[in-house]
C-alpha positions as CSV (number, residue, x, y, z in Angstrom):
1,M,-71.1,77.9,-3.3
2,S,-68.1,76.9,-1.2
3,V,-68.1,74.6,1.9
4,R,-65.8,74.3,4.8
5,P,-63.0,71.6,4.4
6,A,-63.7,68.4,6.3
7,A,-61.8,67.7,9.5
8,P,-61.3,64.6,11.6
9,G,-64.0,64.0,14.1
10,F,-66.2,61.4,15.8
11,F,-68.9,59.9,13.7
12,P,-72.2,59.5,15.7
13,L,-72.4,55.8,14.6
14,D,-69.0,55.2,16.3
15,D,-70.6,55.8,19.7
16,E,-73.6,53.7,18.8
17,L,-71.3,50.8,17.7
18,A,-69.0,51.3,20.8
19,L,-66.0,51.5,18.5
20,L,-62.5,52.1,20.0
21,P,-59.6,54.1,18.5
22,G,-57.9,52.3,15.7
23,R,-59.1,49.9,13.0
24,L,-60.0,47.0,15.1
25,A,-63.6,46.1,16.1
26,P,-64.2,46.2,19.9
27,T,-64.3,42.4,20.2
28,L,-61.0,41.9,18.3
29,H,-59.5,44.8,20.3
30,G,-60.5,43.2,23.6
31,W,-59.2,39.8,22.5
32,L,-55.8,41.2,21.5
33,V,-55.4,43.0,24.9
34,R,-56.4,40.0,26.8
35,L,-54.1,37.7,24.9
36,S,-51.2,40.2,25.3
37,A,-51.8,40.2,29.1
38,A,-51.1,36.5,29.0
39,L,-48.5,36.1,26.2
40,P,-45.6,38.1,24.8
41,F,-46.9,40.7,22.4
42,A,-45.5,39.0,19.2
43,Q,-47.1,35.7,20.2
44,A,-50.4,37.3,21.0
45,A,-50.5,39.2,17.7
46,A,-49.5,36.1,15.7
47,L,-52.1,33.9,17.4
48,L,-55.0,36.3,17.0
49,S,-54.0,37.0,13.4
50,E,-54.2,33.3,12.6
51,I,-57.6,32.9,14.5
52,A,-59.3,36.0,13.2
53,R,-57.6,36.1,9.7
54,T,-56.7,39.7,10.4
55,P,-53.1,41.0,10.1
56,L,-51.9,42.2,13.4
57,S,-48.4,43.4,14.5
58,E,-46.4,43.2,17.7
59,G,-46.4,47.0,17.8
60,T,-50.2,47.2,17.6
61,A,-50.5,44.6,20.4
62,Q,-48.1,46.5,22.6
63,R,-49.6,49.9,22.0
64,L,-53.2,48.8,22.7
65,T,-52.3,46.8,25.7
66,Y,-50.4,49.5,27.4
67,A,-53.2,52.0,26.7
68,A,-55.8,49.6,28.2
69,G,-53.6,48.9,31.2
70,D,-53.1,52.6,31.8
71,A,-56.8,53.0,31.8
72,V,-57.3,50.2,34.4
73,A,-54.6,51.6,36.7
74,A,-56.0,55.1,36.4
75,Q,-59.5,53.9,37.3
76,Q,-58.2,52.1,40.4
77,T,-56.2,55.1,41.5
78,L,-59.3,57.4,41.2
79,E,-61.4,54.8,43.0
80,A,-58.9,54.6,45.9
81,D,-58.8,58.4,46.2
82,R,-62.6,58.6,46.1
83,I,-63.0,56.0,48.9
84,I,-60.4,57.7,51.1
85,R,-61.9,61.2,50.5
86,E,-65.6,60.3,50.7
87,A,-65.6,57.4,53.2
88,P,-68.6,55.6,51.6
89,S,-70.6,53.0,53.5
90,P,-68.7,49.7,53.8
91,R,-69.6,46.9,51.4
92,P,-70.7,43.5,52.7
93,G,-67.8,41.1,53.5
94,P,-67.5,37.4,54.0
95,E,-67.5,35.5,57.2
96,C,-63.7,35.2,57.2
97,L,-61.5,37.3,54.9
98,L,-57.8,36.6,54.2
99,L,-55.4,39.3,53.3
100,S,-51.8,38.6,52.4
101,A,-49.1,40.8,50.9
102,D,-45.6,40.2,49.4
103,G,-43.3,41.5,46.7
104,A,-41.7,40.1,43.6
105,M,-38.7,41.5,41.7
106,V,-39.0,42.2,37.9
107,P,-36.2,43.2,35.5
108,L,-36.1,46.7,34.1
109,L,-34.2,48.2,31.2
110,G,-30.6,49.0,32.0
111,G,-30.1,45.9,34.2
112,A,-32.0,47.3,37.2
113,W,-34.6,45.4,39.2
114,A,-37.7,46.7,41.0
115,E,-40.2,45.2,43.4
116,V,-43.8,44.8,42.4
117,K,-45.9,44.7,45.6
118,T,-49.0,42.5,45.6
119,L,-52.0,42.2,48.0
120,V,-54.2,39.1,47.8
121,A,-57.7,38.8,49.3
122,G,-59.8,35.6,49.6
123,E,-62.6,33.9,51.5
124,V,-61.5,31.4,54.1
125,H,-63.5,28.2,54.3
126,A,-62.7,25.7,57.1
127,T,-64.0,22.2,57.4
128,M,-63.9,21.1,61.1
129,Q,-63.0,17.5,61.9
130,A,-63.3,15.7,65.2
131,D,-60.0,13.9,65.4
132,A,-57.8,16.0,63.0
133,P,-57.0,19.6,62.4
134,P,-59.5,21.6,60.3
135,T,-59.2,21.5,56.6
136,V,-58.7,25.2,55.5
137,R,-59.3,26.4,52.0
138,T,-59.0,30.0,50.6
139,V,-61.3,30.6,47.6
140,A,-62.5,33.6,45.5
141,L,-59.0,35.0,45.3
142,S,-58.3,38.5,43.9
143,S,-55.1,40.5,43.7
144,F,-53.9,44.1,43.5
145,S,-50.3,44.8,42.3
146,R,-48.2,48.0,41.8
147,L,-44.7,49.1,41.3
148,V,-44.7,52.0,43.8
149,E,-43.3,52.9,47.1
150,A,-44.8,51.1,50.1
151,E,-46.7,54.2,51.4
152,T,-48.3,54.7,48.0
153,F,-49.2,51.1,47.7
154,T,-50.8,51.1,51.1
155,R,-53.1,53.9,50.0
156,L,-53.9,52.5,46.5
157,A,-54.8,49.1,48.0
158,T,-57.9,50.7,49.5
159,A,-59.6,50.1,46.1
160,E,-59.2,46.4,46.6
161,T,-59.9,46.1,50.3
162,Y,-63.1,48.1,49.9
163,V,-64.4,45.8,47.1
164,R,-63.7,42.8,49.3
165,G,-65.6,44.2,52.2
166,V,-62.8,44.3,54.7
167,E,-64.6,46.5,57.2
168,R,-67.7,44.3,57.4
169,A,-66.1,40.9,57.3
170,Q,-66.9,39.0,60.5
171,R,-63.2,38.1,60.8
172,V,-60.1,39.2,58.9
173,V,-56.9,37.2,59.1
174,A,-53.7,38.8,57.8
175,V,-50.9,36.4,57.0
176,S,-47.4,37.6,55.9
177,D,-43.7,37.1,56.3
178,G,-43.7,39.9,58.9
179,A,-42.0,42.6,56.8
180,E,-42.4,46.1,58.2
181,W,-44.1,47.6,55.2
182,I,-46.7,44.8,55.2
183,Q,-47.4,45.5,58.9
184,K,-48.0,49.2,58.1
185,L,-50.3,48.1,55.3
186,F,-52.4,46.0,57.7
187,D,-52.3,48.9,60.2
188,L,-54.2,51.1,57.7
189,Q,-56.4,48.5,55.9
190,C,-57.3,46.1,58.6
191,P,-56.1,47.1,62.1
192,H,-58.6,44.7,63.7
193,A,-57.2,41.7,61.8
194,I,-55.7,38.6,63.4
195,R,-52.1,38.8,62.3
196,I,-50.2,35.6,61.7
197,L,-46.5,35.1,60.7
198,D,-46.3,32.8,57.7
199,F,-45.4,29.4,59.2
200,P,-42.9,28.4,56.5
201,H,-41.0,31.6,57.1
202,A,-40.8,30.9,60.8
203,A,-39.7,27.3,60.1
204,Q,-37.1,28.6,57.6
205,R,-35.5,30.8,60.3
206,L,-35.2,27.9,62.7
207,S,-33.5,25.8,59.9
208,Q,-31.1,28.7,59.2
209,I,-30.2,28.9,62.9
210,A,-29.4,25.2,63.0
211,A,-27.4,25.3,59.8
212,S,-25.3,28.2,61.1
213,I,-24.5,26.4,64.3
214,W,-24.1,22.7,63.2
215,G,-23.6,23.0,59.5
216,E,-26.1,22.9,56.7
217,G,-27.4,19.4,56.0
218,S,-25.8,17.9,59.1
219,A,-27.7,15.3,61.2
220,A,-27.5,17.6,64.3
221,A,-28.9,20.6,62.4
222,R,-31.7,18.5,60.9
223,A,-32.7,17.0,64.3
224,W,-32.7,20.3,66.1
225,S,-34.7,22.2,63.5
226,E,-37.3,19.4,63.0
227,T,-37.8,19.2,66.8
228,Q,-38.3,23.0,67.1
229,I,-40.5,23.3,64.0
230,T,-42.8,20.5,65.3
231,A,-43.0,22.1,68.7
232,L,-43.8,25.5,67.3
233,K,-46.7,24.2,65.3
234,R,-48.0,22.0,68.1
235,D,-47.3,24.1,71.2
236,G,-46.7,27.6,70.2
237,P,-43.6,29.9,70.5
238,A,-42.8,29.9,74.2
239,E,-40.5,26.8,74.5
240,V,-39.1,27.3,71.0
241,L,-38.0,30.9,71.6
242,A,-36.4,29.7,74.9
243,A,-34.5,27.0,72.9
244,V,-33.4,29.6,70.3
245,A,-32.2,31.9,73.1
246,D,-30.1,29.1,74.6
247,V,-28.3,28.1,71.4
248,A,-27.7,31.8,70.5
249,A,-26.1,32.4,73.8
250,A,-24.0,29.2,73.5
251,H,-22.8,30.0,70.0
252,P,-22.4,33.8,69.9
253,Q,-20.0,33.6,66.9
254,A,-22.3,31.7,64.7
255,T,-23.2,33.8,61.6
256,G,-26.8,35.1,61.5
257,V,-28.0,33.4,64.7
258,T,-28.6,36.6,66.6
259,E,-30.4,38.2,63.6
260,H,-32.7,35.2,63.2
261,A,-33.4,34.9,66.9
262,A,-34.3,38.7,67.0
263,Y,-36.6,38.2,64.0
264,L,-38.6,35.4,65.8
265,T,-38.6,37.1,69.2
266,K,-40.0,40.3,67.7
267,R,-42.9,38.4,66.1
268,R,-43.7,36.2,69.1
269,T,-47.4,37.4,69.2
270,L,-47.8,36.3,65.6
271,M,-46.9,32.7,66.1
272,D,-49.7,31.2,68.2
273,Y,-50.2,28.5,65.7
274,P,-52.1,26.0,67.8
275,T,-54.8,28.6,68.4
276,Y,-55.0,29.6,64.8
277,Q,-55.4,26.0,63.6
278,A,-58.1,25.3,66.2
279,Q,-60.0,28.3,64.9
280,G,-59.8,27.1,61.3
281,L,-57.5,30.0,60.2
282,P,-54.7,29.7,57.6
283,I,-51.2,29.8,58.9
284,A,-49.3,30.2,55.5
285,S,-49.2,32.9,52.9
286,G,-49.1,30.5,49.9
287,C,-51.8,32.4,48.1
288,V,-49.8,35.6,47.7
289,E,-46.6,33.6,46.8
290,S,-48.7,32.0,44.1
291,A,-49.9,35.4,42.9
292,N,-46.2,36.5,42.7
293,K,-45.5,33.7,40.4
294,L,-48.8,33.5,38.4
295,V,-49.7,37.2,38.2
296,V,-46.4,39.0,38.2
297,E,-43.5,36.8,37.3
298,A,-45.2,34.6,34.7
299,R,-45.6,37.6,32.4
300,L,-43.1,40.2,33.5
301,K,-40.1,37.9,34.3
302,G,-39.8,35.9,31.1
303,A,-36.5,34.9,29.5
304,G,-34.9,38.0,28.0
305,M,-37.6,40.4,29.2
306,H,-36.7,43.9,30.4
307,W,-39.4,46.5,30.9
308,Q,-39.6,50.2,31.0
309,R,-40.7,51.2,34.4
310,R,-43.7,53.1,33.1
311,H,-45.0,49.9,31.4
312,V,-44.9,47.7,34.5
313,N,-48.0,49.0,36.2
314,P,-50.3,48.8,33.1
315,M,-49.3,45.1,32.6
316,A,-49.7,44.3,36.3
317,A,-53.1,46.0,36.4
318,L,-54.3,43.9,33.4
319,R,-52.9,40.7,35.0
320,N,-54.8,41.4,38.2
321,V,-58.0,41.9,36.3
322,V,-57.6,38.5,34.5
323,W,-56.5,36.6,37.6
324,S,-59.2,38.0,39.7
325,D,-61.9,37.0,37.1
326,R,-63.1,40.6,36.6
327,W,-62.6,41.0,32.9
328,E,-66.3,41.1,31.9
329,R,-66.9,43.9,34.4
330,V,-63.7,45.9,33.9
331,W,-63.4,45.8,30.1
332,P,-66.5,47.9,29.3
333,Q,-65.1,50.6,31.6
334,V,-61.8,50.5,29.7
335,M,-63.7,50.9,26.4
336,A,-65.6,53.9,27.7
337,T,-62.3,55.5,28.9
338,R,-60.5,54.8,25.6
339,R,-63.5,56.3,23.6
340,A,-63.5,59.4,25.7
341,E,-59.8,59.8,25.3
342,A,-60.1,59.4,21.5
343,R,-62.9,61.9,21.3
344,A,-61.0,64.5,23.4
345,A,-57.9,64.0,21.2
346,A,-60.0,64.5,18.0
347,Q,-61.5,67.7,19.4
348,E,-58.1,69.0,20.3
349,R,-56.8,68.3,16.8
350,V,-59.7,70.2,15.3
351,Q,-59.1,73.2,17.6
352,R,-55.4,73.3,16.6
353,R,-56.3,73.3,12.8
354,R,-58.9,76.1,13.0
355,P,-57.6,79.5,11.9
356,P,-57.3,82.0,14.6
357,A,-60.3,84.4,15.0
358,A,-59.9,87.7,13.2
359,A,-59.2,90.6,15.4
360,P,-62.0,93.3,15.6
361,P,-61.4,96.5,13.6
362,P,-60.0,99.3,15.7
363,A,-62.4,101.9,16.8
364,P,-62.2,105.2,14.9
365,L,-60.4,108.1,16.6
366,P,-62.4,111.0,18.0
367,G,-63.1,113.6,15.3
368,G,-64.0,111.1,12.5
369,K,-67.3,110.9,10.9
370,A,-68.6,108.5,13.5
371,H,-67.4,110.7,16.3
372,P,-67.9,114.5,15.8
373,P,-65.7,116.6,18.0
374,P,-67.3,117.8,21.2
375,A,-68.0,121.4,21.9
376,N,-65.0,121.8,24.2
377,H,-62.5,120.4,21.8
378,P,-59.2,122.3,22.0
379,W,-59.2,123.7,18.5
380,K,-62.7,125.2,19.2
381,R,-61.5,126.9,22.4
382,K,-58.2,128.4,21.2
383,P,-58.2,131.8,19.4
384,A,-57.7,131.7,15.6
385,L,-54.2,132.2,14.4
386,P,-53.2,134.8,11.8
387,G,-53.6,133.5,8.3
388,G,-56.1,130.9,9.3
389,M,-59.7,130.6,8.0
390,R,-61.2,131.8,11.3
391,H,-58.8,134.7,11.5
392,N,-59.6,135.9,7.9
393,L,-63.3,135.5,8.5
394,A,-63.1,137.6,11.7
395,Q,-61.1,140.3,9.8
396,R,-63.7,140.7,7.1
397,T,-66.6,140.8,9.6
398,N,-64.9,143.7,11.5
399,A,-64.3,145.6,8.3
400,R,-68.0,145.5,7.4
401,E,-69.0,146.8,10.8
């Protein structure tokens, strides 16, 4: 008796034990990916090899990490598309939600640089004080990062804003440096938000105006900029913008003064800092600048690092998961995705190795044993030819008659 040769497949116990592709147990697999999201691949593999007494290579860490990051990024993309398509009921939001966005440059192979955009969300807690400005803290921070065009990022960020309950938050405050792509992001994600120009950016513009007119580091530049910065924070933009217009008119040849003045004037409605502070709102975007450093640059901008463009988003997605403290919730989803991919790949390999199905035998032609000729077949209708069997038979019959 012969049996069919064995072929690669998925053993039922693999599902029961929740095994992932490769030779690593699920726990060790997850540790390696999480370490690789924080450390260079070679360091992560060496560290875990020493701890777990299991030989691991840099290539293994790299391959498994990219695959896990691709799974996270794909899940987030599908979720954003689903929310936009189905418009599910909004999730509960906090009393005051902060949104802030910015970009950080990362090095690519070939000497190119690309901007990874990041959106940060957090809950704003303000402690009101009688004789002093409120103490404002932003807690429960989470981030979403992608190396994509601004329009695509605006759409994909829906996955994060939905989770944070932007639609049902009692107040949403959107703090940024005033870039146009960020304003379009807020237009879609939180059009009802209180928009604020990051105060350090406004102060920096005032300092640059003073440096252009009186010289960087000069006493006159320092005195003028400090006066205007204090007035902006205490009294708002009206008098400061008037002072900016005066010095710009008096020094038309000063480099950059017209540009800085136009930047501040255009964002006049975003600089009501006395009101924002009285309401216990943050006036700086330090949380997203920290995310740029801690989430993006700390892993993707190390000394000597250059990335393939297709590997940036998997790493950014994993970094977001870790920084947002969502690993315990997201990793089981990653494992399920990876197991499904492995099962589909195994089934595809089996299909490719199976011999092609034999073609069915051709049907016999009319006139064979299985198909006797019909009564009106041509050779029955035509007269017999001389010399043929029917002709000779007819001749003998006529002779007897």
